[in-house]
C-alpha positions as CSV (number, residue, x, y, z in Angstrom):
1,M,-8.1,-25.1,28.3
2,S,-9.6,-23.0,30.7
3,D,-10.0,-23.5,34.6
4,R,-6.6,-25.6,34.6
5,L,-3.2,-25.1,35.7
6,E,-0.8,-26.8,33.0
7,L,2.8,-27.2,33.1
8,Y,5.0,-27.6,29.7
9,K,8.5,-28.5,28.8
10,L,9.9,-25.7,26.7
11,S,11.2,-27.9,24.3
12,R,7.7,-29.8,24.1
13,S,5.2,-26.9,24.5
14,E,2.3,-28.5,22.6
15,H,1.4,-31.1,25.4
16,P,1.1,-30.3,28.9
17,L,3.4,-32.5,31.3
18,I,0.9,-32.3,34.0
19,A,-2.7,-30.5,34.2
20,L,-4.6,-29.7,37.5
21,P,-8.2,-28.4,38.0
22,L,-7.9,-24.4,38.8
23,P,-11.4,-22.8,38.8
24,S,-11.2,-19.4,37.2
25,G,-7.3,-19.7,37.1
26,H,-5.8,-16.3,36.9
27,G,-2.0,-16.5,37.7
28,A,0.8,-18.7,38.5
29,V,4.3,-17.6,40.1
30,W,7.3,-19.9,40.3
31,D,9.1,-18.5,43.5
32,A,12.8,-19.6,43.5
33,R,13.6,-18.8,47.2
34,R,10.6,-20.6,48.7
35,Q,10.8,-23.4,45.7
36,R,7.0,-23.2,45.1
37,L,4.7,-22.5,42.5
38,F,2.1,-20.3,43.8
39,A,-1.4,-20.4,41.9
40,L,-4.6,-18.2,42.3
41,S,-7.9,-19.2,41.5
42,H,-11.4,-17.7,42.0
43,D,-11.4,-18.5,45.7
44,L,-7.6,-19.4,46.8
45,I,-3.9,-19.2,46.3
46,Q,-2.4,-22.5,46.4
47,A,1.3,-23.3,46.9
48,F,2.6,-26.5,45.0
49,S,6.2,-28.3,45.1
50,F,7.6,-30.6,42.6
51,D,10.8,-32.1,41.6
52,P,11.2,-31.5,37.9
53,K,13.7,-34.4,37.4
54,P,11.4,-37.7,37.5
55,A,10.2,-38.8,34.4
56,K,6.5,-38.1,35.6
57,L,6.1,-34.8,36.9
58,H,4.3,-34.5,39.9
59,L,2.9,-31.5,41.9
60,I,2.4,-31.7,45.7
61,E,-0.1,-28.9,47.3
62,T,1.8,-27.7,50.4
63,A,-0.4,-24.9,51.5
64,R,-3.8,-23.3,50.5
65,W,-5.1,-19.8,51.5
66,T,-8.5,-18.6,50.9
67,L,-8.8,-15.0,49.3
68,P,-10.3,-12.1,51.7
69,S,-13.4,-10.4,51.2
70,R,-15.6,-11.3,48.2
71,R,-12.8,-13.2,46.6
72,D,-12.7,-13.4,43.0
73,G,-9.1,-13.3,42.5
74,H,-7.8,-11.6,39.4
75,D,-3.8,-11.2,39.9
76,L,-1.1,-12.8,41.5
77,S,2.2,-10.7,41.0
78,P,5.4,-10.7,42.9
79,G,6.1,-7.9,45.3
80,P,9.5,-6.1,46.2
81,D,9.6,-7.4,49.6
82,G,9.5,-11.0,48.8
83,G,5.5,-11.3,49.3
84,Y,2.8,-11.1,46.7
85,V,0.1,-8.6,45.5
86,V,-3.4,-10.0,45.0
87,T,-6.3,-8.2,43.3
88,T,-9.8,-9.5,44.0
89,D,-13.2,-8.2,42.6
90,D,-13.3,-5.6,45.6
91,G,-9.9,-4.9,46.7
92,V,-5.8,-4.9,46.6
93,W,-4.0,-7.2,49.2
94,R,-0.6,-7.8,50.2
95,F,-0.1,-11.4,50.7
96,D,2.7,-13.0,52.9
97,P,2.8,-16.9,52.1
98,D,5.2,-17.3,55.0
99,N,2.3,-16.5,57.7
100,G,-0.9,-16.6,55.5
101,D,-1.6,-13.1,56.0
102,F,-3.5,-10.8,53.7
103,T,-3.4,-7.2,54.5
104,P,-5.2,-4.4,52.4
105,L,-2.8,-2.4,50.2
106,S,-3.9,0.8,51.6
107,A,-2.9,3.0,48.2
108,L,-5.5,1.1,46.2
109,N,-7.9,-0.6,48.6
110,P,-10.7,-0.4,48.5
111,K,-10.8,0.2,44.6
112,L,-13.2,-2.1,42.8
113,R,-12.1,-4.1,39.8
114,V,-8.8,-3.7,39.9
115,K,-7.4,-6.4,37.3
116,A,-3.7,-6.3,37.9
117,V,-1.1,-4.5,40.1
118,S,2.6,-4.5,39.5
119,V,5.0,-3.0,42.3
120,T,8.5,-2.1,42.6
121,R,10.3,-0.5,45.4
122,E,9.9,2.9,44.1
123,A,6.6,2.8,42.1
124,M,3.4,0.7,41.1
125,A,1.2,0.3,38.1
126,W,-2.6,-1.1,37.8
127,V,-5.3,-1.7,35.6
128,Q,-8.7,-0.9,36.8
129,A,-11.7,-2.1,34.5
130,E,-13.7,0.2,32.8
131,E,-15.7,-1.8,30.5
132,S,-16.4,-5.4,31.4
133,W,-12.9,-7.0,32.2
134,W,-10.7,-4.6,30.5
135,A,-9.4,-1.0,30.1
136,H,-8.0,1.3,27.6
137,G,-5.0,2.3,29.7
138,F,-3.3,2.1,32.8
139,T,-2.1,4.0,35.8
140,V,1.4,4.4,37.0
141,A,2.2,6.3,40.3
142,N,4.7,6.4,43.3
143,R,4.6,3.3,45.6
144,D,2.1,5.0,47.8
145,A,-0.2,5.8,44.8
146,T,0.9,9.6,44.9
147,D,1.2,11.3,41.7
148,P,-0.6,9.1,39.4
149,R,-0.5,9.2,35.7
150,R,-2.9,7.6,33.2
151,I,-1.4,6.1,30.4
152,E,-3.7,5.7,27.5
153,T,-3.7,3.0,25.0
154,P,-6.1,3.6,22.1
155,G,-7.3,0.6,20.1
156,M,-6.2,-1.7,23.0
157,K,-8.0,-3.6,25.7
158,L,-5.8,-4.0,28.6
159,Y,-6.3,-6.7,31.5
160,K,-2.7,-7.3,32.8
161,V,0.2,-4.9,33.6
162,R,3.9,-5.7,34.8
163,W,7.1,-3.7,35.4
164,L,10.2,-5.5,33.7
165,P,13.3,-5.9,35.5
């Protein structure tokens, strides 16, 4: 299904436990510290709480924030500082859900058509669309975007990139 946020039980992954509308949904991240599920759509980031123990799972929207600039959300990834990195059609932003602030990630803003960003304490990686919505590689750099190195991926169409712990 598209345009939906669906949650599944690992032992029964063929049927969602719950499904909610999420127009042009592009990401969901469970935040264990805040006990919230953050979901990215075309125009918004929404925060949900839930209790996984009841027989019928129920998501409760606890907050929502309108994306900055031209919107069109593409990626939501955890940052090393407890916040998030968000990409939109015309920029890359740091998002702090504690105060609801979006601030430009100066190293990458205003790059257009950045589809995904992953940031660690020392480095960052990103995918910037080359054709339609995808790219034939990604870029890694220091956290301030200095010393960028392009990693080509011939034959692959990349959309997301992530550092793994």
